[in-house]
N, CA, C and O atoms as a GROMACS GRO file, in nm:
protein
  604
    1MET      N    1   2.706   0.493  -0.316
    1MET     CA    2   2.673   0.413  -0.394
    1MET      C    3   2.662   0.262  -0.339
    1MET      O    4   2.584   0.179  -0.386
    2ILE      N    5   2.744   0.241  -0.241
    2ILE     CA    6   2.740   0.115  -0.182
    2ILE      C    7   2.625   0.105  -0.094
    2ILE      O    8   2.549   0.009  -0.081
    3LYS      N    9   2.621   0.215  -0.037
    3LYS     CA   10   2.496   0.207   0.060
    3LYS      C   11   2.351   0.205  -0.008
    3LYS      O   12   2.249   0.160   0.046
    4SER      N   13   2.357   0.252  -0.114
    4SER     CA   14   2.232   0.229  -0.218
    4SER      C   15   2.206   0.089  -0.225
    4SER      O   16   2.102   0.030  -0.195
    5ALA      N   17   2.332   0.036  -0.276
    5ALA     CA   18   2.320  -0.107  -0.325
    5ALA      C   19   2.278  -0.210  -0.202
    5ALA      O   20   2.208  -0.310  -0.222
    6ILE      N   21   2.324  -0.177  -0.086
    6ILE     CA   22   2.291  -0.252   0.031
    6ILE      C   23   2.136  -0.249   0.051
    6ILE      O   24   2.068  -0.351   0.064
    7TRP      N   25   2.087  -0.124   0.052
    7TRP     CA   26   1.946  -0.090   0.100
    7TRP      C   27   1.864  -0.170  -0.029
    7TRP      O   28   1.760  -0.232  -0.005
    8MET      N   29   1.915  -0.164  -0.155
    8MET     CA   30   1.832  -0.238  -0.248
    8MET      C   31   1.836  -0.398  -0.246
    8MET      O   32   1.743  -0.474  -0.270
    9LEU      N   33   1.963  -0.428  -0.213
    9LEU     CA   34   1.958  -0.583  -0.177
    9LEU      C   35   1.883  -0.615  -0.066
    9LEU      O   36   1.814  -0.716  -0.077
   10VAL      N   37   1.880  -0.556   0.038
   10VAL     CA   38   1.791  -0.579   0.159
   10VAL      C   39   1.645  -0.581   0.126
   10VAL      O   40   1.570  -0.665   0.175
   11THR      N   41   1.606  -0.491   0.046
   11THR     CA   42   1.475  -0.468   0.002
   11THR      C   43   1.435  -0.598  -0.080
   11THR      O   44   1.344  -0.674  -0.049
   12GLN      N   45   1.512  -0.611  -0.182
   12GLN     CA   46   1.486  -0.734  -0.262
   12GLN      C   47   1.483  -0.854  -0.199
   12GLN      O   48   1.396  -0.935  -0.232
   13ALA      N   49   1.573  -0.883  -0.103
   13ALA     CA   50   1.580  -1.005  -0.023
   13ALA      C   51   1.435  -1.019   0.053
   13ALA      O   52   1.378  -1.128   0.059
   14GLY      N   53   1.388  -0.914   0.101
   14GLY     CA   54   1.254  -0.909   0.174
   14GLY      C   55   1.163  -0.938   0.079
   14GLY      O   56   1.067  -1.006   0.114
   15GLY      N   57   1.173  -0.898  -0.052
   15GLY     CA   58   1.078  -0.920  -0.167
   15GLY      C   59   1.074  -1.069  -0.203
   15GLY      O   60   0.967  -1.128  -0.216
   16LEU      N   61   1.178  -1.119  -0.216
   16LEU     CA   62   1.187  -1.246  -0.240
   16LEU      C   63   1.119  -1.341  -0.154
   16LEU      O   64   1.049  -1.433  -0.196
   17LEU      N   65   1.145  -1.313  -0.022
   17LEU     CA   66   1.081  -1.386   0.112
   17LEU      C   67   0.931  -1.364   0.108
   17LEU      O   68   0.855  -1.453   0.148
   18GLY      N   69   0.888  -1.254   0.064
   18GLY     CA   70   0.754  -1.211   0.057
   18GLY      C   71   0.665  -1.297  -0.057
   18GLY      O   72   0.550  -1.339  -0.045
   19TYR      N   73   0.748  -1.308  -0.161
   19TYR     CA   74   0.670  -1.369  -0.262
   19TYR      C   75   0.683  -1.523  -0.236
   19TYR      O   76   0.591  -1.597  -0.270
   20LEU      N   77   0.802  -1.574  -0.174
   20LEU     CA   78   0.791  -1.716  -0.147
   20LEU      C   79   0.672  -1.750  -0.034
   20LEU      O   80   0.606  -1.854  -0.036
   21SER      N   81   0.661  -1.661   0.049
   21SER     CA   82   0.566  -1.688   0.149
   21SER      C   83   0.408  -1.666   0.116
   21SER      O   84   0.320  -1.733   0.170
   22PHE      N   85   0.388  -1.575   0.031
   22PHE     CA   86   0.258  -1.530   0.036
   22PHE      C   87   0.160  -1.641  -0.016
   22PHE      O   88   0.050  -1.650   0.038
   23GLY      N   89   0.192  -1.722  -0.115
   23GLY     CA   90   0.111  -1.828  -0.161
   23GLY      C   91   0.066  -1.916  -0.029
   23GLY      O   92  -0.053  -1.942  -0.010
   24PHE      N   93   0.164  -1.959   0.055
   24PHE     CA   94   0.128  -2.008   0.176
   24PHE      C   95   0.024  -1.948   0.281
   24PHE      O   96  -0.068  -2.011   0.333
   25ALA      N   97   0.056  -1.818   0.302
   25ALA     CA   98  -0.028  -1.730   0.373
   25ALA      C   99  -0.165  -1.710   0.317
   25ALA      O  100  -0.264  -1.701   0.389
   26ALA      N  101  -0.170  -1.702   0.182
   26ALA     CA  102  -0.299  -1.705   0.116
   26ALA      C  103  -0.380  -1.822   0.118
   26ALA      O  104  -0.503  -1.816   0.134
   27ASP      N  105  -0.306  -1.945   0.100
   27ASP     CA  106  -0.378  -2.073   0.122
   27ASP      C  107  -0.429  -2.098   0.245
   27ASP      O  108  -0.529  -2.170   0.252
   28LYS      N  109  -0.377  -2.048   0.357
   28LYS     CA  110  -0.407  -2.075   0.506
   28LYS      C  111  -0.515  -1.978   0.536
   28LYS      O  112  -0.622  -2.023   0.578
   29PHE      N  113  -0.498  -1.847   0.517
   29PHE     CA  114  -0.577  -1.745   0.562
   29PHE      C  115  -0.681  -1.669   0.460
   29PHE      O  116  -0.760  -1.584   0.500
   30GLY      N  117  -0.670  -1.708   0.331
   30GLY     CA  118  -0.755  -1.652   0.230
   30GLY      C  119  -0.668  -1.549   0.157
   30GLY      O  120  -0.585  -1.484   0.221
   31ARG      N  121  -0.682  -1.534   0.039
   31ARG     CA  122  -0.622  -1.420  -0.034
   31ARG      C  123  -0.625  -1.284   0.004
   31ARG      O  124  -0.525  -1.213   0.012
   32ARG      N  125  -0.752  -1.246   0.031
   32ARG     CA  126  -0.777  -1.102   0.074
   32ARG      C  127  -0.722  -1.058   0.212
   32ARG      O  128  -0.664  -0.951   0.229
   33PRO      N  129  -0.747  -1.155   0.312
   33PRO     CA  130  -0.674  -1.131   0.444
   33PRO      C  131  -0.512  -1.130   0.431
   33PRO      O  132  -0.443  -1.055   0.500
   34ALA      N  133  -0.456  -1.229   0.330
   34ALA     CA  134  -0.312  -1.214   0.337
   34ALA      C  135  -0.265  -1.088   0.253
   34ALA      O  136  -0.173  -1.018   0.295
   35TYR      N  137  -0.322  -1.062   0.149
   35TYR     CA  138  -0.302  -0.946   0.072
   35TYR      C  139  -0.305  -0.823   0.158
   35TYR      O  140  -0.208  -0.747   0.155
   36SER      N  141  -0.415  -0.795   0.239
   36SER     CA  142  -0.419  -0.703   0.317
   36SER      C  143  -0.310  -0.675   0.418
   36SER      O  144  -0.260  -0.564   0.436
   37VAL      N  145  -0.275  -0.799   0.489
   37VAL     CA  146  -0.150  -0.800   0.587
   37VAL      C  147  -0.027  -0.763   0.526
   37VAL      O  148   0.050  -0.685   0.582
   38TYR      N  149   0.001  -0.817   0.404
   38TYR     CA  150   0.128  -0.779   0.328
   38TYR      C  151   0.116  -0.628   0.289
   38TYR      O  152   0.221  -0.565   0.280
   39SER      N  153   0.015  -0.575   0.267
   39SER     CA  154   0.000  -0.434   0.219
   39SER      C  155   0.034  -0.338   0.341
   39SER      O  156   0.103  -0.236   0.333
   40PHE      N  157  -0.028  -0.391   0.459
   40PHE     CA  158  -0.006  -0.321   0.600
   40PHE      C  159   0.121  -0.328   0.642
   40PHE      O  160   0.169  -0.236   0.708
   41ILE      N  161   0.191  -0.439   0.609
   41ILE     CA  162   0.322  -0.463   0.658
   41ILE      C  163   0.403  -0.349   0.595
   41ILE      O  164   0.471  -0.267   0.658
   42MET      N  165   0.385  -0.357   0.452
   42MET     CA  166   0.456  -0.256   0.367
   42MET      C  167   0.441  -0.107   0.425
   42MET      O  168   0.538  -0.033   0.443
   43ALA      N  169   0.318  -0.075   0.449
   43ALA     CA  170   0.276   0.063   0.491
   43ALA      C  171   0.328   0.100   0.620
   43ALA      O  172   0.359   0.217   0.638
   44ALA      N  173   0.342   0.012   0.716
   44ALA     CA  174   0.392   0.029   0.842
   44ALA      C  175   0.527   0.064   0.836
   44ALA      O  176   0.580   0.162   0.890
   45SER      N  177   0.592  -0.044   0.750
   45SER     CA  178   0.739  -0.018   0.751
   45SER      C  179   0.788   0.113   0.683
   45SER      O  180   0.884   0.180   0.720
   46LEU      N  181   0.707   0.137   0.579
   46LEU     CA  182   0.753   0.272   0.535
   46LEU      C  183   0.713   0.403   0.613
   46LEU      O  184   0.768   0.511   0.590
   47ILE      N  185   0.616   0.387   0.704
   47ILE     CA  186   0.599   0.488   0.802
   47ILE      C  187   0.709   0.496   0.906
   47ILE      O  188   0.755   0.603   0.946
   48MET      N  189   0.749   0.374   0.948
   48MET     CA  190   0.850   0.372   1.042
   48MET      C  191   0.982   0.419   0.982
   48MET      O  192   1.061   0.469   1.062
   49ILE      N  193   1.016   0.411   0.858
   49ILE     CA  194   1.134   0.462   0.787
   49ILE      C  195   1.123   0.612   0.793
   49ILE      O  196   1.224   0.677   0.820
   50THR      N  197   0.997   0.675   0.769
   50THR     CA  198   1.004   0.821   0.771
   50THR      C  199   1.001   0.862   0.889
   50THR      O  200   1.052   0.971   0.912
   51LEU      N  201   0.946   0.794   0.986
   51LEU     CA  202   0.961   0.860   1.120
   51LEU      C  203   1.102   0.840   1.193
   51LEU      O  204   1.137   0.924   1.276
   52LEU      N  205   1.168   0.749   1.170
   52LEU     CA  206   1.299   0.713   1.216
   52LEU      C  207   1.424   0.769   1.131
   52LEU      O  208   1.541   0.762   1.169
   53TRP      N  209   1.385   0.820   1.024
   53TRP     CA  210   1.504   0.851   0.935
   53TRP      C  211   1.615   0.905   0.986
   53TRP      O  212   1.725   0.851   0.982
   54ASN      N  213   1.586   1.041   1.050
   54ASN     CA  214   1.686   1.114   1.122
   54ASN      C  215   1.713   1.088   1.267
   54ASN      O  216   1.792   1.154   1.334
   55VAL      N  217   1.636   0.983   1.311
   55VAL     CA  218   1.661   0.952   1.472
   55VAL      C  219   1.743   0.845   1.496
   55VAL      O  220   1.829   0.847   1.584
   56VAL      N  221   1.719   0.739   1.416
   56VAL     CA  222   1.800   0.607   1.445
   56VAL      C  223   1.947   0.632   1.425
   56VAL      O  224   1.992   0.701   1.334
   57VAL      N  225   2.019   0.571   1.515
   57VAL     CA  226   2.152   0.584   1.521
   57VAL      C  227   2.210   0.458   1.444
   57VAL      O  228   2.313   0.460   1.377
   58TYR      N  229   2.129   0.347   1.466
   58TYR     CA  230   2.182   0.222   1.412
   58TYR      C  231   2.120   0.192   1.277
   58TYR      O  232   1.998   0.178   1.272
   59PRO      N  233   2.200   0.180   1.158
   59PRO     CA  234   2.144   0.175   1.045
   59PRO      C  235   2.066   0.022   1.021
   59PRO      O  236   1.992   0.006   0.924
   60ALA      N  237   2.089  -0.069   1.106
   60ALA     CA  238   2.025  -0.206   1.086
   60ALA      C  239   1.889  -0.190   1.122
   60ALA      O  240   1.809  -0.267   1.068
   61VAL      N  241   1.842  -0.095   1.212
   61VAL     CA  242   1.713  -0.075   1.215
   61VAL      C  243   1.637  -0.020   1.103
   61VAL      O  244   1.526  -0.066   1.075
   62LEU      N  245   1.688   0.072   1.040
   62LEU     CA  246   1.631   0.109   0.918
   62LEU      C  247   1.624   0.006   0.814
   62LEU      O  248   1.523  -0.010   0.746
   63LEU      N  249   1.735  -0.066   0.802
   63LEU     CA  250   1.751  -0.185   0.705
   63LEU      C  251   1.661  -0.278   0.741
   63LEU      O  252   1.604  -0.338   0.649
   64SER      N  253   1.629  -0.309   0.870
   64SER     CA  254   1.521  -0.410   0.897
   64SER      C  255   1.385  -0.364   0.852
   64SER      O  256   1.312  -0.452   0.808
   65PHE      N  257   1.339  -0.243   0.856
   65PHE     CA  258   1.216  -0.182   0.778
   65PHE      C  259   1.220  -0.165   0.631
   65PHE      O  260   1.120  -0.162   0.560
   66MET      N  261   1.350  -0.154   0.588
   66MET     CA  262   1.365  -0.187   0.445
   66MET      C  263   1.319  -0.320   0.385
   66MET      O  264   1.250  -0.337   0.285
   67PHE      N  265   1.384  -0.426   0.482
   67PHE     CA  266   1.329  -0.572   0.440
   67PHE      C  267   1.191  -0.592   0.445
   67PHE      O  268   1.131  -0.665   0.366
   68PHE      N  269   1.131  -0.518   0.548
   68PHE     CA  270   0.972  -0.557   0.556
   68PHE      C  271   0.906  -0.471   0.448
   68PHE      O  272   0.801  -0.510   0.397
   69VAL      N  273   0.966  -0.353   0.410
   69VAL     CA  274   0.891  -0.295   0.288
   69VAL      C  275   0.906  -0.407   0.160
   69VAL      O  276   0.806  -0.432   0.093
   70GLY      N  277   1.005  -0.457   0.139
   70GLY     CA  278   1.030  -0.535   0.052
   70GLY      C  279   0.936  -0.673   0.065
   70GLY      O  280   0.871  -0.718  -0.029
   71PHE      N  281   0.940  -0.727   0.189
   71PHE     CA  282   0.857  -0.831   0.220
   71PHE      C  283   0.700  -0.801   0.189
   71PHE      O  284   0.624  -0.892   0.156
   72GLY      N  285   0.659  -0.673   0.202
   72GLY     CA  286   0.525  -0.651   0.186
   72GLY      C  287   0.469  -0.640   0.051
   72GLY      O  288   0.350  -0.641   0.021
   73THR      N  289   0.594  -0.626  -0.042
   73THR     CA  290   0.555  -0.624  -0.180
   73THR      C  291   0.531  -0.767  -0.247
   73THR      O  292   0.508  -0.784  -0.366
   74GLY      N  293   0.541  -0.860  -0.157
   74GLY     CA  294   0.514  -1.001  -0.203
   74GLY      C  295   0.384  -1.033  -0.222
   74GLY      O  296   0.359  -1.142  -0.274
   75MET      N  297   0.276  -0.945  -0.183
   75MET     CA  298   0.137  -0.974  -0.215
   75MET      C  299   0.098  -0.966  -0.374
   75MET      O  300   0.139  -0.885  -0.456
   76PHE      N  301   0.019  -1.058  -0.392
   76PHE     CA  302  -0.027  -1.050  -0.532
   76PHE      C  303  -0.149  -1.109  -0.551
   76PHE      O  304  -0.186  -1.172  -0.453
   77SER      N  305  -0.232  -1.110  -0.655
   77SER     CA  306  -0.348  -1.170  -0.658
   77SER      C  307  -0.371  -1.250  -0.769
   77SER      O  308  -0.320  -1.211  -0.874
   78GLU      N  309  -0.442  -1.364  -0.773
   78GLU     CA  310  -0.452  -1.451  -0.899
   78GLU      C  311  -0.584  -1.470  -0.935
   78GLU      O  312  -0.629  -1.580  -0.967
   79LEU      N  313  -0.660  -1.350  -0.930
   79LEU     CA  314  -0.812  -1.344  -0.957
   79LEU      C  315  -0.814  -1.363  -1.113
   79LEU      O  316  -0.927  -1.375  -1.161
   80TYR      N  317  -0.702  -1.367  -1.203
   80TYR     CA  318  -0.716  -1.364  -1.334
   80TYR      C  319  -0.739  -1.532  -1.367
   80TYR      O  320  -0.688  -1.623  -1.302
   81PRO      N  321  -0.830  -1.547  -1.485
   81PRO     CA  322  -0.835  -1.681  -1.542
   81PRO      C  323  -0.701  -1.737  -1.557
   81PRO      O  324  -0.607  -1.660  -1.574
   82THR      N  325  -0.682  -1.877  -1.550
   82THR     CA  326  -0.542  -1.940  -1.557
   82THR      C  327  -0.478  -1.918  -1.695
   82THR      O  328  -0.357  -1.895  -1.705
   83GLY      N  329  -0.550  -1.924  -1.789
   83GLY     CA  330  -0.490  -1.895  -1.929
   83GLY      C  331  -0.441  -1.744  -1.956
   83GLY      O  332  -0.362  -1.722  -2.047
   84ILE      N  333  -0.482  -1.660  -1.889
   84ILE     CA  334  -0.436  -1.531  -1.909
   84ILE      C  335  -0.363  -1.469  -1.787
   84ILE      O  336  -0.320  -1.353  -1.787
   85ARG      N  337  -0.353  -1.553  -1.685
   85ARG     CA  338  -0.291  -1.498  -1.555
   85ARG      C  339  -0.148  -1.439  -1.587
   85ARG      O  340  -0.126  -1.321  -1.559
   86ASN      N  341  -0.059  -1.510  -1.640
   86ASN     CA  342   0.077  -1.446  -1.654
   86ASN      C  343   0.067  -1.302  -1.732
   86ASN      O  344   0.122  -1.200  -1.690
   87THR      N  345  -0.006  -1.306  -1.847
   87THR     CA  346  -0.014  -1.205  -1.924
   87THR      C  347  -0.069  -1.084  -1.849
   87THR      O  348  -0.010  -0.977  -1.856
   88ALA      N  349  -0.184  -1.098  -1.775
   88ALA     CA  350  -0.268  -1.006  -1.714
   88ALA      C  351  -0.163  -0.952  -1.590
   88ALA      O  352  -0.146  -0.830  -1.576
   89MET      N  353  -0.102  -1.036  -1.511
   89MET     CA  354  -0.027  -0.996  -1.389
   89MET      C  355   0.094  -0.920  -1.470
   89MET      O  356   0.118  -0.804  -1.436
   90GLY      N  357   0.152  -0.962  -1.548
   90GLY     CA  358   0.265  -0.882  -1.612
   90GLY      C  359   0.230  -0.766  -1.648
   90GLY      O  360   0.291  -0.669  -1.602
   91SER      N  361   0.131  -0.750  -1.734
   91SER     CA  362   0.054  -0.615  -1.776
   91SER      C  363   0.028  -0.520  -1.653
   91SER      O  364   0.064  -0.402  -1.650
   92ALA      N  365  -0.034  -0.578  -1.561
   92ALA     CA  366  -0.051  -0.504  -1.429
   92ALA      C  367   0.098  -0.450  -1.369
   92ALA      O  368   0.126  -0.332  -1.343
   93PHE      N  369   0.168  -0.546  -1.358
   93PHE     CA  370   0.292  -0.492  -1.303
   93PHE      C  371   0.377  -0.398  -1.364
   93PHE      O  372   0.446  -0.315  -1.304
   94ASN      N  373   0.368  -0.415  -1.508
   94ASN     CA  374   0.453  -0.317  -1.574
   94ASN      C  375   0.370  -0.180  -1.596
   94ASN      O  376   0.432  -0.075  -1.608
   95LEU      N  377   0.235  -0.183  -1.602
   95LEU     CA  378   0.164  -0.067  -1.586
   95LEU      C  379   0.190   0.017  -1.477
   95LEU      O  380   0.198   0.140  -1.480
   96ALA      N  381   0.204  -0.057  -1.380
   96ALA     CA  382   0.232   0.011  -1.242
   96ALA      C  383   0.374   0.074  -1.245
   96ALA      O  384   0.394   0.184  -1.192
   97ARG      N  385   0.468   0.007  -1.306
   97ARG     CA  386   0.602   0.069  -1.320
   97ARG      C  387   0.592   0.179  -1.394
   97ARG      O  388   0.655   0.278  -1.357
   98GLY      N  389   0.520   0.184  -1.503
   98GLY     CA  390   0.492   0.296  -1.582
   98GLY      C  391   0.449   0.424  -1.518
   98GLY      O  392   0.498   0.534  -1.543
   99VAL      N  393   0.354   0.398  -1.435
   99VAL     CA  394   0.298   0.483  -1.349
   99VAL      C  395   0.396   0.543  -1.253
   99VAL      O  396   0.393   0.660  -1.214
  100GLN      N  397   0.487   0.446  -1.216
  100GLN     CA  398   0.582   0.493  -1.110
  100GLN      C  399   0.673   0.589  -1.164
  100GLN      O  400   0.725   0.670  -1.088
  101PHE      N  401   0.703   0.590  -1.308
  101PHE     CA  402   0.775   0.682  -1.339
  101PHE      C  403   0.739   0.838  -1.287
  101PHE      O  404   0.824   0.923  -1.262
  102PHE      N  405   0.609   0.854  -1.279
  102PHE     CA  406   0.562   0.998  -1.249
  102PHE      C  407   0.577   1.010  -1.086
  102PHE      O  408   0.574   1.123  -1.036
  103THR      N  409   0.592   0.893  -1.001
  103THR     CA  410   0.608   0.903  -0.869
  103THR      C  411   0.713   0.989  -0.814
  103THR      O  412   0.697   1.053  -0.710
  104LEU      N  413   0.836   0.989  -0.893
  104LEU     CA  414   0.943   1.092  -0.856
  104LEU      C  415   0.930   1.219  -0.843
  104LEU      O  416   0.994   1.286  -0.762
  105VAL      N  417   0.829   1.271  -0.940
  105VAL     CA  418   0.776   1.402  -0.941
  105VAL      C  419   0.690   1.425  -0.844
  105VAL      O  420   0.698   1.528  -0.778
  106ILE      N  421   0.602   1.341  -0.823
  106ILE     CA  422   0.492   1.355  -0.713
  106ILE      C  423   0.560   1.370  -0.568
  106ILE      O  424   0.525   1.458  -0.489
  107ILE      N  425   0.661   1.275  -0.542
  107ILE     CA  426   0.724   1.285  -0.424
  107ILE      C  427   0.785   1.396  -0.406
  107ILE      O  428   0.777   1.452  -0.297
  108ALA      N  429   0.859   1.448  -0.510
  108ALA     CA  430   0.942   1.583  -0.492
  108ALA      C  431   0.854   1.691  -0.455
  108ALA      O  432   0.879   1.767  -0.361
  109VAL      N  433   0.739   1.699  -0.535
  109VAL     CA  434   0.631   1.808  -0.507
  109VAL      C  435   0.580   1.816  -0.365
  109VAL      O  436   0.570   1.922  -0.303
  110VAL      N  437   0.550   1.706  -0.321
  110VAL     CA  438   0.520   1.658  -0.173
  110VAL      C  439   0.613   1.697  -0.082
  110VAL      O  440   0.590   1.778   0.007
  111ALA      N  441   0.740   1.630  -0.106
  111ALA     CA  442   0.846   1.664  -0.016
  111ALA      C  443   0.889   1.818  -0.009
  111ALA      O  444   0.948   1.858   0.092
  112GLU      N  445   0.860   1.905  -0.117
  112GLU     CA  446   0.892   2.032  -0.104
  112GLU      C  447   0.806   2.088   0.003
  112GLU      O  448   0.851   2.180   0.072
  113ARG      N  449   0.697   2.046   0.022
  113ARG     CA  450   0.598   2.111   0.120
  113ARG      C  451   0.596   2.046   0.243
  113ARG      O  452   0.571   2.117   0.341
  114TYR      N  453   0.619   1.905   0.262
  114TYR     CA  454   0.611   1.836   0.358
  114TYR      C  455   0.736   1.764   0.415
  114TYR      O  456   0.738   1.712   0.527
  115GLY      N  457   0.835   1.765   0.332
  115GLY     CA  458   0.962   1.684   0.364
  115GLY      C  459   0.974   1.564   0.291
  115GLY      O  460   0.877   1.518   0.231
  116LEU      N  461   1.074   1.516   0.290
  116LEU     CA  462   1.116   1.387   0.219
  116LEU      C  463   1.023   1.282   0.303
  116LEU      O  464   0.956   1.210   0.229
  117GLY      N  465   1.008   1.261   0.429
  117GLY     CA  466   0.930   1.174   0.500
  117GLY      C  467   0.773   1.187   0.453
  117GLY      O  468   0.698   1.090   0.450
  118GLY      N  469   0.737   1.308   0.419
  118GLY     CA  470   0.614   1.332   0.382
  118GLY      C  471   0.587   1.265   0.235
  118GLY      O  472   0.480   1.209   0.210
  119GLY      N  473   0.682   1.276   0.148
  119GLY     CA  474   0.679   1.242   0.011
  119GLY      C  475   0.692   1.075   0.023
  119GLY      O  476   0.634   1.003  -0.059
  120ILE      N  477   0.764   1.025   0.120
  120ILE     CA  478   0.762   0.885   0.119
  120ILE      C  479   0.631   0.811   0.171
  120ILE      O  480   0.577   0.712   0.120
  121SER      N  481   0.594   0.876   0.275
  121SER     CA  482   0.488   0.814   0.358
  121SER      C  483   0.364   0.814   0.239
  121SER      O  484   0.273   0.730   0.246
  122LEU      N  485   0.368   0.895   0.153
  122LEU     CA  486   0.252   0.887   0.047
  122LEU      C  487   0.244   0.755  -0.002
  122LEU      O  488   0.132   0.708  -0.024
  123ALA      N  489   0.360   0.680  -0.027
  123ALA     CA  490   0.361   0.540  -0.056
  123ALA      C  491   0.274   0.442   0.037
  123ALA      O  492   0.200   0.353  -0.005
  124ALA      N  493   0.298   0.475   0.173
  124ALA     CA  494   0.220   0.417   0.265
  124ALA      C  495   0.069   0.418   0.255
  124ALA      O  496   0.000   0.316   0.262
  125VAL      N  497   0.024   0.541   0.238
  125VAL     CA  498  -0.123   0.564   0.211
  125VAL      C  499  -0.180   0.475   0.101
  125VAL      O  500  -0.281   0.405   0.114
  126PHE      N  501  -0.100   0.486  -0.017
  126PHE     CA  502  -0.131   0.369  -0.116
  126PHE      C  503  -0.125   0.244  -0.079
  126PHE      O  504  -0.217   0.171  -0.113
  127ALA      N  505  -0.020   0.193  -0.004
  127ALA     CA  506  -0.024   0.059   0.036
  127ALA      C  507  -0.156   0.026   0.119
  127ALA      O  508  -0.221  -0.077   0.102
  128VAL      N  509  -0.189   0.127   0.212
  128VAL     CA  510  -0.305   0.087   0.304
  128VAL      C  511  -0.436   0.078   0.197
  128VAL      O  512  -0.517  -0.016   0.198
  129LEU      N  513  -0.442   0.183   0.111
  129LEU     CA  514  -0.562   0.182   0.014
  129LEU      C  515  -0.566   0.041  -0.078
  129LEU      O  516  -0.674  -0.010  -0.109
  130THR      N  517  -0.452  -0.008  -0.114
  130THR     CA  518  -0.465  -0.134  -0.179
  130THR      C  519  -0.504  -0.275  -0.094
  130THR      O  520  -0.562  -0.372  -0.141
  131GLY      N  521  -0.457  -0.258   0.046
  131GLY     CA  522  -0.493  -0.346   0.142
  131GLY      C  523  -0.654  -0.343   0.169
  131GLY      O  524  -0.718  -0.441   0.207
  132ILE      N  525  -0.701  -0.234   0.147
  132ILE     CA  526  -0.840  -0.223   0.176
  132ILE      C  527  -0.924  -0.244   0.041
  132ILE      O  528  -1.042  -0.279   0.046
  133TRP      N  529  -0.857  -0.219  -0.078
  133TRP     CA  530  -0.927  -0.228  -0.201
  133TRP      C  531  -0.935  -0.387  -0.243
  133TRP      O  532  -1.022  -0.427  -0.322
  134ILE      N  533  -0.856  -0.458  -0.195
  134ILE     CA  534  -0.864  -0.606  -0.224
  134ILE      C  535  -0.998  -0.651  -0.188
  134ILE      O  536  -1.054  -0.730  -0.264
  135TRP      N  537  -1.056  -0.610  -0.079
  135TRP     CA  538  -1.194  -0.644  -0.014
  135TRP      C  539  -1.314  -0.621  -0.121
  135TRP      O  540  -1.426  -0.668  -0.100
  136THR      N  541  -1.284  -0.554  -0.226
  136THR     CA  542  -1.390  -0.538  -0.321
  136THR      C  543  -1.395  -0.660  -0.417
  136THR      O  544  -1.495  -0.678  -0.487
  137PHE      N  545  -1.278  -0.751  -0.423
  137PHE     CA  546  -1.271  -0.874  -0.511
  137PHE      C  547  -1.327  -0.973  -0.433
  137PHE      O  548  -1.341  -0.959  -0.311
  138PRO      N  549  -1.360  -1.078  -0.494
  138PRO     CA  550  -1.422  -1.208  -0.454
  138PRO      C  551  -1.296  -1.290  -0.367
  138PRO      O  552  -1.177  -1.286  -0.398
  139GLU      N  553  -1.344  -1.353  -0.270
  139GLU     CA  554  -1.236  -1.448  -0.196
  139GLU      C  555  -1.240  -1.565  -0.283
  139GLU      O  556  -1.345  -1.608  -0.333
  140THR      N  557  -1.113  -1.623  -0.302
  140THR     CA  558  -1.102  -1.752  -0.375
  140THR      C  559  -1.041  -1.840  -0.300
  140THR      O  560  -0.976  -1.923  -0.363
  141LYS      N  561  -1.041  -1.851  -0.167
  141LYS     CA  562  -0.991  -1.957  -0.085
  141LYS      C  563  -1.060  -2.078  -0.103
  141LYS      O  564  -1.182  -2.075  -0.085
  142GLY      N  565  -1.008  -2.185  -0.134
  142GLY     CA  566  -1.066  -2.309  -0.164
  142GLY      C  567  -1.156  -2.316  -0.278
  142GLY      O  568  -1.239  -2.406  -0.284
  143LEU      N  569  -1.144  -2.221  -0.377
  143LEU     CA  570  -1.216  -2.236  -0.504
  143LEU      C  571  -1.123  -2.289  -0.616
  143LEU      O  572  -1.006  -2.252  -0.605
  144LYS      N  573  -1.149  -2.358  -0.708
  144LYS     CA  574  -1.091  -2.388  -0.814
  144LYS      C  575  -1.116  -2.271  -0.910
  144LYS      O  576  -1.229  -2.233  -0.938
  145LEU      N  577  -0.999  -2.216  -0.958
  145LEU     CA  578  -1.003  -2.098  -1.050
  145LEU      C  579  -1.045  -2.149  -1.184
  145LEU      O  580  -1.013  -2.262  -1.222
  146LYS      N  581  -1.124  -2.058  -1.264
  146LYS     CA  582  -1.150  -2.114  -1.391
  146LYS      C  583  -1.048  -2.103  -1.482
  146LYS      O  584  -0.973  -2.005  -1.482
  147ILE      N  585  -1.034  -2.213  -1.576
  147ILE     CA  586  -0.938  -2.231  -1.656
  147ILE      C  587  -1.001  -2.210  -1.799
  147ILE      O  588  -1.099  -2.269  -1.845
  148VAL      N  589  -0.913  -2.103  -1.864
  148VAL     CA  590  -0.962  -2.049  -1.998
  148VAL      C  591  -0.890  -2.152  -2.091
  148VAL      O  592  -0.771  -2.183  -2.081
  149GLU      N  593  -0.980  -2.200  -2.183
  149GLU     CA  594  -0.919  -2.297  -2.289
  149GLU      C  595  -0.891  -2.215  -2.393
  149GLU      O  596  -0.965  -2.117  -2.403
  150ARG      N  597  -0.787  -2.230  -2.488
  150ARG     CA  598  -0.757  -2.158  -2.602
  150ARG      C  599  -0.805  -2.262  -2.716
  150ARG      O  600  -0.785  -2.384  -2.710
  151HIS      N  601  -0.871  -2.194  -2.821
  151HIS     CA  602  -0.917  -2.288  -2.918
  151HIS      C  603  -0.837  -2.241  -3.062
  151HIS      O  604  -0.856  -2.304  -3.166
   0.00000   0.00000   0.00000
């Protein structure tokens, strides 16, 4: 129980720093490049965890990768108009949480055939796919986003 709490705290600390830094990275490099980099950081860290799970003697190494998994979750997109951005992003996050309910079953099915590493690495595949998918959206670097007025 205590080890689980430490893993979660480290991951959440990484997420906090990821969220705090993403805006700066997006302003400097553009939203799509920053989003892709954060997605790829998360994917690489997930892969390292699965590869090193039974090999690493030092828990700090795995914890550092958990930190970067959390850090990689700091990516977000503000492509929604200002007036609906909070609602749209909240809806997207919570819809994703609803879908994540089924990931336990999917990971269990994959893990039965390919081991736990195979199940967890499935998340890395989706992180890479979102890092690529963001390039189908317009770049907003230096653009003033449309403000939706309420009447």
